[in-house]
GUTORFI-132113 format. One line per field, with one value per residue (C-alpha): y, x, z; chain; residue in three letters. Coordinates in steps of 0.5 Angstrom, whole numbers, plus 2048, in hexadecimal, padded with zeros to 3 digits. Example, Ala and Ser with C-alpha at 12.3 -4.5 7.8 and 13.67 -1.06 7.14 Angstrom:
2
py	(7F7 7FE);
px	(819 81B);
pz	(810 80E);
chain	(A A);
res	(ALA SER);
# end
This chain:
733
py	(865 85F 865 868 862 861 868 868 861 865 86B 867 863 869 86E 868 868 862 85E 862 861 859 858 85B 857 851 852 850 84A 845 848 847 840 83E 843 841 83A 83A 83E 83A 833 836 832 82F 82B 831 832 82B 82E 831 82B 828 821 81E 819 814 810 80A 807 804 803 7FC 7F9 7F6 7F3 7F7 7FE 802 802 808 808 80C 812 812 812 818 81C 81B 81D 823 825 824 829 825 826 82A 824 825 81F 81E 818 813 816 81D 81A 816 81D 821 81D 81D 824 825 828 823 821 81A 817 812 80D 80A 804 802 7FB 7FF 7FF 7F8 7F5 7F7 7F2 7EC 7EB 7E5 7E2 7DC 7E1 7E8 7EE 7F4 7FB 7FE 805 807 80C 810 815 819 817 81B 821 821 81C 81E 820 818 816 81B 818 811 813 816 810 80C 810 80F 808 808 80C 807 801 804 806 7FF 7FB 800 7FD 7F6 7F7 7FA 7F4 7EF 7F2 7F2 7EB 7EA 7EE 7E9 7E3 7E5 7E6 7DF 7DC 7E0 7DD 7D6 7D6 7D8 7D2 7CD 7CF 7CD 7C7 7C6 7C6 7C2 7BD 7BD 7BC 7B6 7B3 7B3 7B1 7AB 7A9 7AA 7A5 7A0 7A0 79F 79A 796 797 795 78E 78D 78F 78A 784 788 78A 783 781 787 785 77E 783 787 780 77F 786 786 781 784 78B 787 785 78C 78F 78B 78E 795 794 792 798 79D 79A 79C 7A3 7A4 7A3 7A8 7AD 7AD 7AF 7B5 7B7 7B7 7BC 7C0 7C1 7C4 7C9 7CB 7CD 7D0 7D5 7D7 7D9 7DD 7E0 7E2 7E5 7E9 7EC 7EF 7F2 7F5 7F8 7FB 7FE 801 804 807 80A 80D 810 813 816 81A 81C 81F 823 826 828 82B 82F 831 833 838 83B 83C 83F 844 845 847 84C 84F 850 853 858 859 85B 860 863 863 866 86C 86D 86E 873 877 877 87A 87F 881 881 886 88A 88B 88D 892 894 896 89A 89E 89F 8A2 8A9 8A8 8A5 8AB 8AF 8AB 8AC 8A8 8A3 8A1 8A1 89C 898 898 896 890 88E 88F 88B 885 885 885 87F 87B 87C 87A 874 872 873 86E 869 869 868 862 860 860 85C 857 856 855 850 84D 84D 849 844 843 842 83D 839 839 836 831 82F 82E 82A 826 825 823 81D 81B 81B 816 812 812 810 80A 808 808 804 7FF 7FF 7FD 7F8 7F5 7F4 7F0 7EC 7EA 7E8 7E4 7E1 7E0 7DD 7D8 7D6 7D5 7D1 7CC 7CB 7CA 7C5 7C2 7C1 7BF 7B9 7B7 7B7 7B3 7AE 7AD 7AD 7A7 7A4 7A4 7A2 79C 79A 79B 797 791 792 793 78C 789 78C 78A 783 784 787 781 77D 781 781 77A 77E 783 77E 77B 783 784 77E 781 788 786 783 789 78E 78B 78D 794 795 793 798 79E 79D 79F 7A4 7A8 7A7 7AB 7B0 7B2 7B3 7B7 7BB 7BD 7BE 7C3 7C7 7C7 7CA 7CF 7D1 7D2 7D6 7DB 7DC 7DD 7E2 7E6 7E6 7E8 7ED 7F1 7F3 7FA 7FD 804 808 808 801 800 805 801 7FB 7FE 801 7FF 802 809 80D 813 817 819 81E 81F 826 827 82B 82F 82F 82D 834 833 82C 82E 835 832 82F 835 83A 836 836 83E 83F 83B 83E 845 843 841 847 84C 848 84B 852 853 852 84D 84E 854 85A 861 863 860 85C 85D 856 84F 850 857 855 84F 854 859 853 850 856 857 850 850 856 853 84C 84F 853 84D 849 84F 850 849 848 84E 84D 845 847 84E 84D 845 845 83F 83D 83B 837 83C 842 845 83E 83E 845 843 83C 840 845 83F 83B 842 843 83B 83B 842 83F 839 83D 842 83C 839 83F 842 83C 839 83F 83D 836 837 83A 833 82F 833 832 82A 82B 82E 828 823 827 827 820 81D 822 81F 825 822 81A 817 815 80D 80E 811 80C 809 80C 813 812 812 81A 81B 81C 820 826 82C 82C 826 82A 830 82C 829 82F 833 82D 82D 835 835 82E 82A 82E 829 82E 829 827 82E 830 82A 82B 833 830 82C 832 837 832 832 839 83A 835 838 83F 83C 839 83F 843 83F 840 847 847 843 847 84D 84A 849 850 855 853 856 85C 85D 85C 861 866);
px	(80B 80B 80B 811 815 813 815 81B 81D 81C 81F 826 825 824 829 82F 832 836 830 82B 830 831 829 828 82D 82A 823 826 829 823 823 82A 82A 824 824 82B 82A 824 827 82D 828 822 823 82A 827 826 82D 82F 831 837 839 83F 83F 844 841 846 843 847 842 844 83D 83A 835 82F 82B 82E 82D 833 832 835 832 838 837 830 831 836 831 82C 830 832 82B 829 82A 82C 833 839 83B 842 844 84B 850 851 858 855 84F 854 858 852 84F 856 857 84F 84D 848 843 841 844 840 843 840 844 846 841 83B 837 83A 837 830 831 832 82B 82A 831 832 835 832 837 833 835 839 83A 840 83E 844 842 847 844 849 848 841 83D 836 838 83A 833 830 834 831 82A 82C 82F 829 825 82A 82A 823 823 828 824 81E 822 825 81F 81B 820 81F 818 818 81C 817 811 815 816 80F 80D 812 80F 808 80B 80E 807 804 809 809 801 802 807 802 7FD 801 803 7FC 7FB 800 7FE 7F7 7FA 7FF 7F8 7F5 7FC 7FC 7F4 7F7 7FD 7F8 7F4 7FB 7FE 7F7 7F8 7FF 7FD 7F8 7FD 803 7FF 7FF 806 808 804 808 80F 80D 80C 812 817 814 815 81C 81E 81B 81F 826 825 823 829 82E 82B 82C 833 835 831 835 83B 83A 838 83E 842 83E 83F 847 847 842 847 84D 849 847 84E 850 84A 84C 853 851 84C 851 856 850 84F 856 856 850 853 859 855 851 857 859 852 853 85A 857 851 856 85A 854 852 858 858 851 854 859 855 850 856 858 851 851 858 855 84F 853 858 852 84F 856 857 850 852 858 855 850 856 85A 854 854 85B 85B 855 859 85F 85B 858 860 862 85C 85E 865 863 85E 864 868 863 862 86A 86B 86A 86E 874 874 875 87B 882 884 888 883 87E 882 883 87B 879 87E 87B 874 875 878 872 86D 871 872 86A 869 86D 86A 863 865 868 862 85D 862 862 85A 85A 85E 85A 854 857 85A 853 850 855 854 84D 84E 853 84E 849 84D 84F 848 847 84D 84B 844 847 84C 846 842 848 848 841 842 848 844 83E 844 847 840 83F 846 843 83D 842 847 841 83E 845 846 83F 841 847 843 83E 843 847 840 83F 845 844 83D 840 845 840 83B 841 842 83A 83A 840 83C 836 839 83C 835 832 837 836 82E 82E 832 82E 828 82A 82C 825 822 825 823 81B 81B 81D 818 813 815 815 80E 80C 80F 80C 805 806 809 804 7FF 802 804 7FD 7FB 800 7FE 7F7 7FB 7FF 7F8 7F5 7FC 7FC 7F4 7F7 7FD 7F8 7F3 7FA 7FC 7F6 7F6 7FD 7FB 7F5 7F9 7FF 7FA 7F7 7FE 800 7F9 7FB 802 800 7FC 802 803 809 80B 810 80B 80A 812 812 80C 810 816 813 80C 80C 80B 80B 806 808 802 805 801 803 808 80E 811 819 81E 81D 816 817 81D 819 816 81D 821 81C 81C 823 824 81F 822 829 826 823 82A 82E 828 82A 832 830 82A 82B 825 825 829 823 824 822 821 81B 815 811 813 80D 80F 817 815 810 815 81A 814 812 819 819 812 814 81A 817 811 816 81B 815 812 818 81A 813 813 81A 818 812 813 81B 81B 814 812 80B 806 800 7FD 801 7FE 7FF 806 808 804 808 80F 80D 80B 811 815 812 813 81A 81B 817 81C 822 820 81E 825 829 826 826 82D 831 836 835 82E 830 834 82E 82A 830 82F 828 829 82D 828 823 826 828 821 81C 81B 81C 821 820 81A 81A 81B 821 825 828 823 826 825 81E 81C 81E 819 813 816 819 815 819 815 80E 811 813 80C 808 80C 80B 804 804 808 806 801 7FC 7FA 7F7 7F6 7FD 7FF 7FB 7FD 805 804 800 806 80B 806 807 80E 80E 809 80D 814 811 80D 814 818 812 813 81B 81A 815 81A 820 81C 81A 821 824 81F 819 81C 81E 817 814 818 817);
pz	(8A0 89B 895 898 898 891 88F 893 88F 888 88A 88C 886 881 885 885 87E 87F 881 87C 876 877 878 872 86E 872 86F 868 86B 869 862 861 863 860 85A 858 859 855 850 84F 84F 84C 845 844 83E 83A 83A 838 831 834 837 833 831 82C 827 823 81D 81B 818 811 80F 80C 806 808 802 7FD 801 804 80C 80F 816 819 814 816 81D 81D 818 81D 823 81F 81E 825 82A 830 830 82D 828 825 820 822 821 826 828 829 82D 832 832 833 839 83D 83C 83E 837 837 83C 838 832 82E 829 823 822 81B 81B 81D 816 815 81B 819 813 818 81A 816 817 81C 821 820 823 827 825 82A 82B 830 835 839 83E 842 849 84D 849 84A 84D 84B 844 844 847 841 83C 83E 83D 837 835 836 832 82C 82D 82D 826 823 825 822 81C 81B 81D 818 813 815 814 80D 80B 80E 80B 804 805 807 800 7FD 800 7FE 7F7 7F7 7FA 7F4 7EF 7F3 7F2 7EA 7EA 7EE 7E9 7E3 7E7 7E8 7E1 7DF 7E4 7E1 7DA 7DD 7E0 7D9 7D6 7DB 7D9 7D2 7D3 7D6 7D0 7CC 7D0 7CF 7C8 7C8 7CC 7C6 7C1 7C3 7BF 7B9 7BA 7BA 7B3 7B0 7B2 7AE 7A8 7AA 7A9 7A2 7A0 7A3 79E 798 79A 79B 793 791 795 791 78A 78D 78F 788 785 78A 787 780 783 786 780 77C 782 782 77A 77C 781 77D 778 77D 780 779 779 77F 77D 777 77B 780 77A 777 77E 77E 777 779 77F 77B 776 77B 77F 778 777 77E 77D 776 779 77F 779 776 77C 77D 776 778 77E 77A 774 779 77C 775 773 779 777 770 773 777 771 76D 772 773 76B 76B 770 76D 766 76A 76D 766 763 768 768 760 761 766 762 75C 761 763 75C 75A 761 75E 758 75B 760 75A 756 75D 75E 757 759 75F 75C 757 75D 75F 75D 757 75B 760 75A 756 75D 75F 757 757 75E 75C 755 759 75E 758 754 75B 75C 755 756 75C 75A 754 758 75D 757 755 75C 75D 756 75A 760 75C 758 75F 762 75C 75D 764 763 75E 762 768 763 761 768 76A 764 766 76D 76B 767 76D 771 76C 76C 774 774 76F 773 779 776 774 77B 77D 778 77A 781 77F 77A 780 784 77F 77D 785 785 780 783 78A 786 782 789 78C 787 788 78F 78E 789 78E 794 78F 78E 795 796 790 794 79A 797 794 79B 79E 799 79A 7A2 7A0 79D 7A3 7A8 7A5 7A5 7AC 7AD 7AA 7AF 7B5 7B3 7B7 7BD 7BC 7BB 7C2 7C5 7C3 7C7 7CD 7CB 7CB 7D2 7D5 7D2 7D6 7DD 7DA 7D9 7E0 7E3 7DF 7E3 7E9 7E6 7E4 7EB 7EE 7E8 7EB 7F2 7F0 7EC 7F2 7F6 7F2 7F1 7F9 7F9 7F4 7F8 7FF 7FB 7F9 800 802 7FD 7FE 806 804 7FF 805 808 805 80A 80A 80E 814 814 814 81A 81E 81D 81F 825 827 82E 82F 835 837 83C 840 845 84C 84F 84A 84C 846 848 84D 850 852 854 859 85B 861 864 862 865 86B 86C 86A 870 875 873 874 87B 87D 87A 87E 884 883 882 886 88E 88F 897 899 899 897 89D 8A4 8A3 8A8 8A6 8A3 89E 89C 89B 897 893 891 88E 88A 887 884 882 87F 87B 878 877 873 86F 86E 86B 867 864 862 85F 85B 858 857 854 850 84E 84D 84B 84F 84E 854 854 85A 85B 861 865 862 865 86C 86C 86B 871 876 874 875 87C 87E 87C 880 886 886 886 88B 890 88F 88F 895 899 897 894 88F 890 88E 887 886 888 883 87E 87F 87F 878 876 878 874 86E 86E 870 86E 867 863 85E 85E 860 868 866 863 869 86E 873 879 876 874 87C 87C 876 87A 880 87D 87A 873 871 872 86F 869 868 869 864 85F 860 85F 859 855 858 85B 860 865 86B 86A 86A 871 874 873 875 87B 87D 87C 880 885 885 885 88B 88F 88E 890 896 898 897 89B 8A0 8A0 8A0 8A6 8AA 8A8 8AA 8B0 8B2 8B0 8B0 8B4 8BB 8B7 8B5 8BC 8BF 8BA);
chain	(A A A A A A A A A A A A A A A A A A A A A A A A A A A A A A A A A A A A A A A A A A A A A A A A A A A A A A A A A A A A A A A A A A A A A A A A A A A A A A A A A A A A A A A A A A A A A A A A A A A A A A A A A A A A A A A A A A A A A A A A A A A A A A A A A A A A A A A A A A A A A A A A A A A A A A A A A A A A A A A A A A A A A A A A A A A A A A A A A A A A A A A A A A A A A A A A A A A A A A A A A A A A A A A A A A A A A A A A A A A A A A A A A A A A A A A A A A A A A A A A A A A A A A A A A A A A A A A A A A A A A A A A A A A A A A A A A A A A A A A A A A A A A A A A A A A A A A A A A A A A A A A A A A A A A A A A A A A A A A A A A A A A A A A A A A A A A A A A A A A A A A A A A A A A A A A A A A A A A A A A A A A A A A A A A A A A A A A A A A A A A A A A A A A A A A A A A A A A A A A A A A A A A A A A A A A A A A A A A A A A A A A A A A A A A A A A A A A A A A A A A A A A A A A A A A A A A A A A A A A A A A A A A A A A A A A A A A A A A A A A A A A A A A A A A A A A A A A A A A A A A A A A A A A A A A A A A A A A A A A A A A A A A A A A A A A A A A A A A A A A A A A A A A A A A A A A A A A A A A A A A A A A A A A A A A A A A A A A A A A A A A A A A A A A A A A A A A A A A A A A A A A A A A A A A A A A A A A A A A A A A A A A A A A A A A A A A A A A A A A A A A A A A A A A A A A A A A A A A A A A A A A A A A A A A A A A A A A A A A A A A A A A A A A A A A A A A A A A A A A A A A A A A A A A A A A A A A A A A A A A A A A A A A A A A A A A A);
res	(MET LYS LYS SER MET ILE MET ALA GLU TRP LYS GLN LEU LEU ARG THR ARG LYS MET LEU VAL PRO MET ILE ALA ILE LEU PHE ILE PRO VAL LEU TYR ALA GLY MET PHE LEU TRP ALA PHE TRP ASP PRO TYR ALA ASN MET ASN ALA LEU PRO VAL ALA ILE VAL ASN LEU ASP GLU GLY ALA GLU LEU ASP GLY LYS GLN LEU ALA LEU GLY ASP GLU LEU VAL ASP LYS LEU MET GLU GLY ASN ASN PHE ASN ILE GLN GLU VAL SER LYS MET ASP ALA GLU LYS GLY LEU LYS ASN GLN ASP TYR TYR ILE ALA ILE GLU ILE PRO GLU ASN PHE SER GLN HIS ALA THR THR LEU LEU ASP GLU ASN PRO GLU LYS LEU THR ILE VAL TYR LYS PRO ASN GLU GLY PHE ASN PHE LEU SER ALA GLN ILE GLY GLU THR ALA MET GLU ARG ILE ARG ALA GLU VAL ASN ASP LYS VAL ALA SER THR TYR ALA GLU GLN LEU PHE ASP SER ILE ASN GLU MET GLY ASN GLY PHE GLY GLU ALA ALA ASP GLY ALA GLY GLU LEU HIS ASP GLY ALA SER GLU LEU ALA LYS GLY ALA ASP ASP LEU LYS GLY TYR LEU GLU THR LEU ALA SER SER THR ILE THR LEU LYS ASP GLY SER ASP LYS LEU ALA LYS GLY THR THR GLU ALA ALA LYS GLY ALA ALA ASP LEU ASN LYS GLY ILE GLY ALA LEU SER THR GLY VAL ALA ASP LEU ARG THR GLY ALA SER LYS ALA SER THR GLY ALA SER ASP LEU GLN SER GLY ILE THR ASP TYR THR ALA GLY VAL GLU LYS LEU ARG ALA SER TYR ALA GLN ILE ALA GLU LYS GLU ALA GLU PHE GLY LYS ALA VAL GLY THR ILE LYS GLU LYS THR ALA ALA LEU ASN GLY SER ALA GLN ARG LEU ALA ASP ALA SER LYS SER VAL ASN ALA GLY ILE ASP ASP LEU SER GLU LYS LEU ALA PRO VAL LEU ALA SER LEU PRO GLU ASP GLN GLN GLU GLY LEU LYS ALA ALA LEU THR GLN LEU GLN GLN GLY SER ALA GLU LEU SER ALA GLY MET SER GLU LEU THR SER GLY THR ALA ALA LEU SER ASP GLY THR SER GLN LEU ASN SER SER ALA GLY GLN LEU ARG ASP GLY HIS ALA GLN ALA LEU ALA GLY LEU ASP GLU LEU ASN GLY SER SER ALA LYS LEU THR GLU GLY ALA SER SER LEU ALA GLN GLY ASN GLY ALA LEU ALA SER GLY LEU GLU GLN LEU SER GLU GLY VAL ALA LYS ALA GLN LYS GLY SER SER ASP LEU ALA SER GLY LEU ASN GLU LEU ASN ALA GLY THR GLY THR LEU GLN GLU GLY THR GLY THR LEU ALA SER LYS SER LYS GLU LEU ALA ASP GLY SER ALA LYS LEU THR ASP GLY MET ASN GLU LEU ASN GLU GLY THR HIS THR LEU GLN GLU LYS LEU ALA GLU ALA ASN ALA THR ALA SER GLU VAL ASN PRO ASN GLU LYS THR TYR GLU MET ALA ALA SER PRO VAL ASP VAL GLU LYS GLU GLY ILE ASN GLU VAL PRO ASN TYR GLY THR GLY PHE ALA PRO TYR PHE LEU SER LEU GLY LEU PHE VAL GLY ALA LEU LEU VAL SER ILE VAL PHE PRO LEU VAL GLU PRO ALA ILE LYS PRO THR GLY ALA PHE GLY TRP MET ALA SER LYS VAL SER VAL LEU ALA ILE VAL GLY LEU VAL GLN ALA LEU VAL ALA VAL GLY ILE ILE LYS GLY ALA LEU GLY MET GLU THR VAL ASN LEU PRO LEU PHE VAL LEU THR ALA ILE ILE THR SER TYR THR TYR ILE ALA ILE VAL GLN MET LEU VAL SER LEU LEU GLY ASP PRO GLY ARG PHE ILE ALA ILE LEU VAL LEU ILE LEU GLN LEU THR THR SER ALA GLY THR PHE PRO LEU GLU LEU ILE PRO ALA PRO LEU GLN VAL PHE ASN THR LEU LEU PRO MET THR TYR SER VAL GLN ALA PHE LYS ALA ALA ILE SER THR GLY ASP LEU GLY HIS LEU TRP ALA SER ASN GLY VAL LEU ILE GLY PHE MET VAL ALA CYS LEU ALA ILE THR PHE GLY TYR PHE ALA LEU VAL PHE LYS LYS ARG TYR SER ARG ASP THR VAL GLU ALA);
# end
């Protein structure tokens, strides 16, 4: 009887087109939900390069330690090279307009003082680098959130770049400081050497001062002798003054004669200058004559060549005329027989013509002979003229050479006259200076005499001073001993300073930074991600959630198309009645699960840790949701479907398929453990990503518990309905 009800249920389903077609369509509902959602959200970050983002670079750049800094340009280039967004560099006006028109999701603005603020690290009030981030959150909120994450990466990159620049400057300063320590050590060494010399000098000074103290007595004795000598020197100075007076008179006479000699030398120099100018003009004239004679010689040479050619031509013409004359005579003889045969009047005319022709040729021959003689004479004359022109040219050349030699000697003569004039002038000037010097010497000797008189008077004062010097020099010798001790301490201190500076230089020289050093200083901490149960993309991460959603929606739609309670034939028992419905739902649930798994695995290429358990979990989940929907709809009808939708909504918000459970409101967290989607999501995660079999079987066990409980309740309902509706008819039958 159970078999007949199952067969009847399937026959009704297969024969009723209005039921069969929707049922076939329902088989693809889970994959439409799960597949379309997963396809859409499979890897949204892979298409980030299609997200239009405007960037406005207003950075004007800055100079840091002589280097040009353009962080704005570097940031734009780096963003352009990356594949994070569809970066479009535009003006500020276009960016704001694009945000309003929803052409851009995000606008990034780099202010004009971006690089300038990077140079203020050591200022009293350093300025931070600011990047203005303008998301159009109303256009798409998630794009704004993605943009914030990207901006954090950009901020980190800019921080690394600026910190690297600062680190480079810091290490450069350390190197410069090391060099300074080296120079300071060298200077300290020189200071030490100087202190050593100073200490030696202090010792020497001490000895000198002691010698000075002992020599002051000798100085006092010498001052007495000085007083006596000054008296004698005063007398000699008076005699010197008289002799210098006589010298002054002789120098005045010598000065007058030197002035006259200087004037005569000037006149001599002027005359020689005029003579030299005349010689130069004569040389220029001869040079022009030489040029003209050269031209004349060339012309005579040309005439000579032409007359020779003319003589040759005349000779050839004379020879030709003789030939013509002989030819005419021969012609006359040969024409004689012809003429005899002609009439007399013609004979006379022709004979007269031949006669004239013979006479003309004879005269031509004679003239050509005379012409030949004339051209020969002309050729001889031009040859003689050419020879004479060459001789004339040679004579003028010799004259020009003599003038050149004379002109060169004139320059020496002028130079000698000039030297003579300068020497006389210098002599006159020297005599004048000698006169002045003699006058000054006379005055000086007078002053010397008076000064020596005063010196004689001051020797008494000197005698008193030497006494005082003798007493004070002893005190100075005592102080020099203290100075020597201080110099020794200074010498030791400079030696210690040199050693310490050398150690500092060695320590600073050990710092050899490079690009890796700058990067280390800029970003000393690196984060290594060691993923556990790695999820390759969003689609794989959301698959448990969307697959659970699709299977639940598929179960809901099955309840709309397929009658979950109404039997195909009159039931004969509650179990057979329920079995007929469950047989159809089991096949539908199985096909839904397999189609969804096949599309997600085959078409989308999702990777799973354990494919058999993934398929088994999908089947268990599908059966569990169908059992829950069957129970609610069987018991409550349409209100049951409404309750199923409410359950679905609660499951979507509390199953922790998207956000972690701890992030949802506390009142909703209560439903997490009470609803089946929590366990289906956990089971799918274990089968797809984590491979935690214990967790998978525990979650599938809870799902199976939900399924068994719902099937039991549904069976109880069927048994109750069968008892009320059909048990009496069955007993009567």
